[in-house]
C-alpha positions in Angstrom: -79.9 263.6 59.2 -82.6 265.5 57.3 -82.9 266.7 53.6 -84.7 269.6 54.4 -82.8 272.6 54.3 -81.7 275.0 57.2 -83.2 278.2 56.1 -86.8 279.1 56.0 -86.6 282.4 54.2 -88.1 281.8 50.6 -91.7 282.3 49.4 -93.5 280.1 46.7 -96.3 280.6 43.9 -97.4 278.1 41.4 -97.9 280.6 38.2 -100.0 277.5 36.3 -101.4 274.9 37.7 -100.4 271.9 34.9 -102.7 269.3 34.1 -102.1 265.4 31.8 -104.7 263.6 30.3 -103.4 259.8 30.6 -100.2 259.9 28.8 -101.3 262.4 26.0 -101.9 264.4 24.1 -102.9 267.1 26.3 -100.5 268.5 29.2 -99.2 271.1 30.4 -96.5 271.5 33.2 -96.6 273.2 36.9 -95.0 276.2 36.6 -93.7 277.5 39.7 -91.9 280.7 41.3 -89.2 280.7 44.1 -88.1 283.6 46.0 -85.3 284.1 48.2 -83.3 286.9 48.9 -82.1 288.2 46.2 -82.6 284.9 43.9 -85.8 284.6 41.1 -86.3 281.3 40.7 -88.6 279.3 38.0 -89.2 275.7 38.6 -90.4 273.6 35.1 -91.1 276.3 32.7 -92.7 273.3 30.4 -95.5 273.2 28.0 -98.4 275.6 29.0 -101.4 276.4 26.7 -100.1 280.1 25.8 -96.6 281.7 26.9 -99.1 284.2 29.1 -99.8 281.8 31.6 -96.6 282.0 32.5 -95.5 285.3 32.3 -98.2 287.1 33.4 -98.9 286.0 36.7 -94.8 286.7 36.5 -95.9 290.2 35.7 -98.7 290.3 38.5 -95.6 290.1 40.6 -94.1 293.0 39.4 -91.4 290.7 37.9 -90.2 289.5 33.6 -88.1 287.2 32.3 -85.4 289.4 32.4 -85.5 289.6 36.4 -85.5 285.7 36.5 -81.9 284.6 38.5 -82.4 280.8 37.6 -84.3 278.1 36.4 -84.4 274.9 37.7 -85.4 271.4 35.4 -86.2 268.3 37.4 -85.6 266.3 34.1 -84.8 266.7 30.9 -88.4 265.7 29.3 -90.3 268.9 26.8 -93.4 269.3 29.0 -91.0 270.3 31.2 -88.3 272.2 29.9 -89.9 273.9 27.0 -90.2 277.9 28.0 -86.0 277.8 29.2 -85.7 280.0 26.7 -87.9 282.6 27.9 -85.4 283.7 30.8 -82.4 283.8 28.4 -80.6 285.6 31.0 -80.9 283.0 34.0 -78.7 280.3 35.4 -80.5 276.7 34.3 -80.3 273.6 36.9 -80.0 270.6 36.7 -78.7 266.8 37.6 -75.5 267.3 36.4 -75.0 271.4 36.2 -75.0 274.9 35.9 -75.4 276.1 32.7 -75.2 280.5 31.9 -74.4 282.2 28.7 -71.9 280.3 26.7 -70.6 278.4 30.7 -71.1 275.0 32.0 -70.1 274.2 34.9 -70.2 270.9 35.9 -71.6 269.9 39.5 -73.9 266.6 40.9 -77.6 268.4 41.8 -77.5 266.4 45.1 -77.3 268.8 48.5 -76.1 272.2 45.8 -78.0 275.0 48.2 -78.8 278.1 45.8 -79.0 279.8 49.2 -79.4 278.9 52.3 -83.0 278.5 52.1 -83.5 276.3 48.7 -81.9 272.9 48.3 -81.4 270.7 45.3 -81.4 266.6 45.6 -81.4 264.2 43.7 -84.5 261.8 43.6 -84.2 259.0 40.6 -87.4 257.6 39.1 -89.7 258.7 36.9 -86.3 259.4 34.8 -82.7 258.1 36.1 -82.0 262.5 35.9 -85.0 264.0 38.0 -84.1 266.4 41.0 -86.3 268.0 43.3 -86.0 271.5 44.6 -86.7 271.9 48.5 -87.9 275.6 49.2 -87.9 276.7 53.3 -90.8 278.3 54.0 -91.9 279.7 56.8 -94.8 277.6 56.6 -92.5 274.7 56.3 -90.4 273.3 54.1 -92.0 273.2 49.6 -90.8 270.2 47.4 -90.8 270.9 43.5 -90.4 267.5 42.3 -91.3 267.4 38.6 -92.5 264.1 37.8 -92.2 262.4 40.7 -96.1 263.2 41.8 -97.5 263.7 38.1 -100.3 264.8 40.3 -101.5 264.6 43.7 -103.2 261.1 43.1 -100.0 259.5 41.1 -100.1 258.2 39.3 -99.4 255.2 42.2 -97.8 253.0 38.9 -95.6 255.9 36.9 -96.7 254.6 33.4 -92.3 255.7 31.7 -90.9 255.2 35.7 -87.6 253.2 34.3 -87.6 251.3 37.8 -90.5 251.0 41.1 -88.4 250.6 43.4 -86.1 253.7 42.5 -89.7 256.2 42.6 -90.5 255.0 45.7 -87.5 255.5 47.1 -87.4 259.0 46.2 -90.9 259.5 46.7 -90.2 258.8 50.4 -87.0 260.8 50.3 -89.2 263.4 50.0 -92.0 262.8 52.0 -89.6 262.7 55.0 -88.2 266.0 54.3 -91.5 267.9 52.8 -94.4 269.1 54.5 -96.1 270.5 50.8 -95.2 268.5 47.2 -96.0 270.8 44.0 -96.1 268.3 41.2 -95.5 268.6 37.6 -98.2 268.4 36.2 -101.4 269.6 38.9 -102.3 271.5 42.0 -99.8 271.4 45.8 -100.8 268.5 48.1 -100.0 267.9 51.4 -97.1 265.4 52.3 -98.7 263.3 54.0 -100.2 260.0 54.4 -102.3 260.6 51.6 -100.0 260.6 49.1 -99.2 257.8 46.0 -96.3 255.6 47.2 
């Protein structure tokens, strides 16, 4: 059985391509927009040089912060969450709950579907709380993985991973379901044999 969503109606755009300078001091998140039906999703609205790096490309799509219905946080490191407050009307999804206004609804992210084309799965490795958003698009499945991979080159050995074997297992799970990977701090890359394991 594959983790890939059954639907293939989602569309996506990377709003800003992130980067890392080793483990600091300079870091910016790759922030993505995913649409499916009436759902407008931002993935990992983290650290960027300027909020315009997120809001400008979103405005080019004819959208403002108030139009975003959902935010997915791959994990709770500040470099991936810093700008979540820009989207105050959105439902926020993490590994264990949905947060909206003053409501907190417990639910496990594993297998949770925002739509038939948008599925969350647990992918611990960079941290114990990591999740991946799998988006079924017309051209295949795009995996928004947070820092399961920082960049297309890995790093192969994540220096902050608490469990190297768990990281590898989660990477293999994503590679089995996805065609394209959007990492936490770099451009997208194919989910093929070139991806670090």
